C-alpha positions in Angstrom: 36.4 53.4 -21.6 33.8 54.5 -19.1 32.6 58.0 -19.4 34.0 60.3 -16.8 32.7 63.7 -15.6 35.0 66.7 -15.7 35.0 69.0 -12.7 37.1 72.0 -11.6 38.2 73.2 -8.2 36.3 76.6 -8.4 38.8 78.2 -6.0 41.5 77.6 -8.6 40.1 80.4 -10.7 41.0 82.9 -7.8 37.7 84.7 -8.3 34.6 85.3 -6.1 32.5 82.2 -6.0 29.7 83.1 -8.4 32.2 84.5 -10.9 34.1 81.2 -10.5 30.9 79.3 -11.5 30.7 81.3 -14.6 34.3 80.4 -15.6 33.6 76.8 -14.7 30.7 76.7 -17.1 32.8 78.6 -19.8 35.6 76.0 -19.8 33.2 73.2 -20.2 33.1 71.6 -16.8 30.2 69.6 -15.6 30.8 70.2 -11.9 32.8 72.0 -9.3 34.5 71.4 -6.0 34.5 74.1 -3.4 36.5 74.8 -0.2 34.3 75.4 2.7 36.9 75.8 5.5 37.4 79.5 5.3 36.6 82.5 3.1 33.4 83.3 1.2 32.1 79.7 1.4 33.1 78.9 5.0 30.9 76.1 6.3 29.5 78.0 9.2 28.3 80.9 7.1 25.7 78.8 5.3 22.1 79.4 6.6 19.1 78.2 4.6 19.0 81.3 2.3 22.7 80.9 1.3 22.3 77.2 0.6 19.3 78.0 -1.6 21.1 80.7 -3.4 24.2 78.5 -4.1 22.0 75.7 -5.3 20.0 78.1 -7.6 23.2 79.5 -9.2 24.6 76.0 -9.7 21.3 74.9 -11.3 21.3 77.9 -13.7 24.7 76.9 -15.0 23.9 73.2 -15.1 26.7 72.5 -12.6 26.8 69.8 -9.9 29.0 69.8 -6.8 31.5 67.0 -7.4 32.8 67.3 -3.8 33.1 69.7 -0.9 36.6 70.2 0.4 36.7 70.1 4.2 40.4 70.1 4.7 41.1 71.9 8.0 44.9 71.7 7.6 47.3 71.5 10.5 48.3 67.9 11.3 45.1 66.3 9.9 43.6 64.1 12.5 46.9 63.0 14.2 46.4 65.0 17.4 43.7 64.8 19.9 43.7 68.5 20.7 43.0 69.4 17.1 40.5 66.6 16.7 38.4 68.0 19.5 37.2 70.7 17.2 38.0 69.2 13.8 35.8 66.1 14.1 32.7 68.1 15.0 33.4 70.7 12.3 33.8 67.9 9.8 30.4 66.6 10.7 29.0 70.0 9.9 30.7 70.0 6.6 29.2 66.5 5.7 25.8 68.0 6.5 26.5 70.9 4.2 27.5 68.5 1.4 24.1 66.9 1.7 22.4 70.3 1.4 24.5 71.0 -1.7 23.5 67.6 -3.2 27.0 66.3 -3.0 28.0 62.9 -1.5 31.7 63.5 -1.1 33.9 65.5 1.4 37.6 65.5 0.6 40.2 66.0 3.2 43.8 65.3 4.2 44.0 63.3 7.4 47.8 63.6 8.2 50.5 61.0 7.4 49.3 57.5 8.1 52.0 55.8 10.3 53.1 52.3 9.4 53.2 51.6 13.2 49.6 50.9 14.2 50.5 51.0 17.9 51.6 54.6 17.8 49.4 57.4 19.2 49.0 59.2 15.8 47.7 56.1 14.1 45.2 55.4 17.0 44.0 59.1 17.0 43.6 59.0 13.1 41.7 55.7 13.2 39.3 56.9 16.0 38.6 60.2 14.3 38.0 58.6 10.9 35.8 56.0 12.4 33.6 58.6 14.2 33.4 60.8 11.1 32.9 57.9 8.7 30.0 56.4 10.6 28.4 59.8 10.9 28.8 60.5 7.1 27.6 57.1 6.1 24.2 57.7 7.9 24.0 60.8 5.7 24.9 59.0 2.5 28.2 60.9 2.4 31.7 59.6 2.1 34.8 61.3 3.7 37.4 60.9 0.9 41.0 60.9 2.1 43.3 62.5 -0.5 46.2 60.5 -1.5 49.7 61.7 -1.2 51.3 61.4 2.3 51.7 57.6 2.2 51.8 54.8 -0.3 48.5 53.5 -1.7 49.0 50.1 0.1 49.4 51.9 3.5 46.2 53.9 2.9 44.3 50.9 1.8 45.3 49.0 4.9 44.4 52.0 7.2 40.9 52.3 5.6 40.3 48.6 6.0 41.3 48.9 9.6 39.0 51.8 10.3 36.1 49.7 9.0 33.6 52.5 8.2 31.4 52.6 5.1 31.8 56.4 5.2 35.5 56.5 4.6 36.8 56.4 1.0 39.5 58.0 -1.3 40.0 61.1 -3.3 42.7 59.9 -5.7 45.2 62.6 -6.6 47.7 61.0 -9.0 50.1 63.9 -8.9 50.4 63.8 -5.1 51.4 60.2 -5.3 54.2 60.9 -7.7 55.4 64.2 -6.2 55.6 63.2 -2.6 55.7 59.4 -2.2 57.1 58.4 -5.6 54.2 56.0 -5.9 52.6 54.7 -9.1 49.2 56.2 -9.6 48.1 53.5 -12.1 48.9 50.8 -9.6 47.3 52.8 -6.8 43.9 52.8 -8.7 43.9 49.0 -8.5 45.1 49.0 -4.9 42.4 51.4 -3.8 39.7 50.3 -6.2 37.2 49.6 -3.4 37.4 53.1 -1.9 37.8 55.6 -4.8 34.8 58.0 -4.9 36.4 61.1 -6.3 39.6 62.1 -8.1 41.7 65.1 -8.8 43.1 65.7 -12.3 46.5 67.0 -11.5 50.1 66.4 -12.9 53.5 66.8 -11.5 57.0 65.6 -11.2 59.1 64.4 -8.2 62.5 66.3 -8.3 64.1 65.0 -5.0 63.1 62.3 -2.7 62.5 63.1 1.0 60.5 61.7 3.9 56.8 62.6 3.2 56.3 63.5 6.9 58.9 66.4 6.4 56.8 67.9 3.5 53.5 67.6 5.4 54.9 68.9 8.7 56.1 71.9 6.7 52.6 72.4 5.4 51.1 72.0 8.9 53.7 74.3 10.7 55.8 76.2 8.3 58.9 77.8 9.9 61.5 75.7 8.0 63.0 78.6 6.0 65.3 76.6 3.9 62.8 74.0 2.8 61.8 75.1 -0.7 59.0 73.0 -2.1 60.3 73.7 -5.6 63.5 71.7 -4.7 61.4 68.5 -4.1 58.5 68.5 -6.5 56.8 70.6 -9.2 53.1 70.8 -10.2 52.7 70.9 -14.0 49.9 71.3 -16.5 48.1 68.0 -17.4 50.3 66.0 -19.8 53.4 67.8 -19.0 54.3 65.9 -15.8 54.9 62.1 -15.0 51.3 61.0 -14.6 50.6 58.4 -17.4 47.1 59.6 -18.1 46.3 57.0 -20.8 46.9 54.1 -18.4 45.6 56.0 -15.4 42.2 56.7 -17.1 42.2 53.1 -18.3 42.7 51.8 -14.8 39.9 54.0 -13.5 37.6 52.6 -16.2 38.7 49.1 -15.4 37.6 49.4 -11.8 34.2 50.8 -12.9 34.8 54.4 -11.8 32.7 56.9 -13.8 32.7 59.8 -11.4 34.5 63.1 -11.5 38.0 64.0 -12.6 38.2 67.4 -10.9 40.9 69.7 -12.1 43.0 71.2 -9.3 45.6 73.7 -10.5 47.5 75.1 -7.6 50.0 77.3 -9.4 50.4 79.0 -12.8 50.3 82.6 -13.9 46.9 82.5 -15.6 44.5 80.0 -13.9 41.7 80.3 -16.5 44.0 79.4 -19.5 45.6 76.6 -17.5 42.2 75.2 -16.5 40.8 75.4 -20.0 43.8 73.6 -21.4 43.2 70.9 -18.7 39.6 70.5 -19.6 40.4 70.2 -23.3 43.2 67.7 -22.5 40.8 65.4 -20.6 38.1 65.7 -23.2 40.6 64.5 -25.8 41.4 61.6 -23.6 38.0 60.4 -22.8 
């Protein structure tokens, strides 16, 4: 099996950024992913001094940036009014990734429609083409996070976009929890595009239309829609991701990048993340 790198979503520690770096080092991670869409590390707060400080603190701890998260929420890139500001902002995030010595920006793009003639599909394709081509010139890939659609649909969309700067951030739990897809099969389906992965586990409890879930994330306001009725995120090894075969599949396709732990719930993030690091180290 190929040697993977273990990363952590530094925001999962729920601490100030530099304290989060300390914890990432403590748990044995080799890299971190950071959100740059708001808060302390918002993309438009980085001047040269801040870039230098972040890189210095990363270097002190021997940590790399596995990816930058540039997920601006809402409806992804389905709507032209949102794209008018999201596309330029995403380009700035790609530039920041370069400054932080990372080659990956992860994001959700919305729910890819199966109907290529609909407006949402056309809008998403145009936005991804523009962002992807820009990123490719910088040596960066915009990595679409899996979850809202089946792997086959996403692979077809990326091929249709036709940009070298568009790839995949494979989140195995999202595939199970929302689309009831097989993450192992998804690795082979998306093999030409995977540049980053999330290490996350979960279980589907009740099937529903993925667009209902993602529209709720985008808009809220559906008081009786309780996410816990539909899916549950769980510690690594406690959900339905078959990590043995999933990691074998990643190795089979030649992926040797980051498995970045994303823990979005849990009473004690540090303990959960440390257990996740240990779980992965025992597997690889």
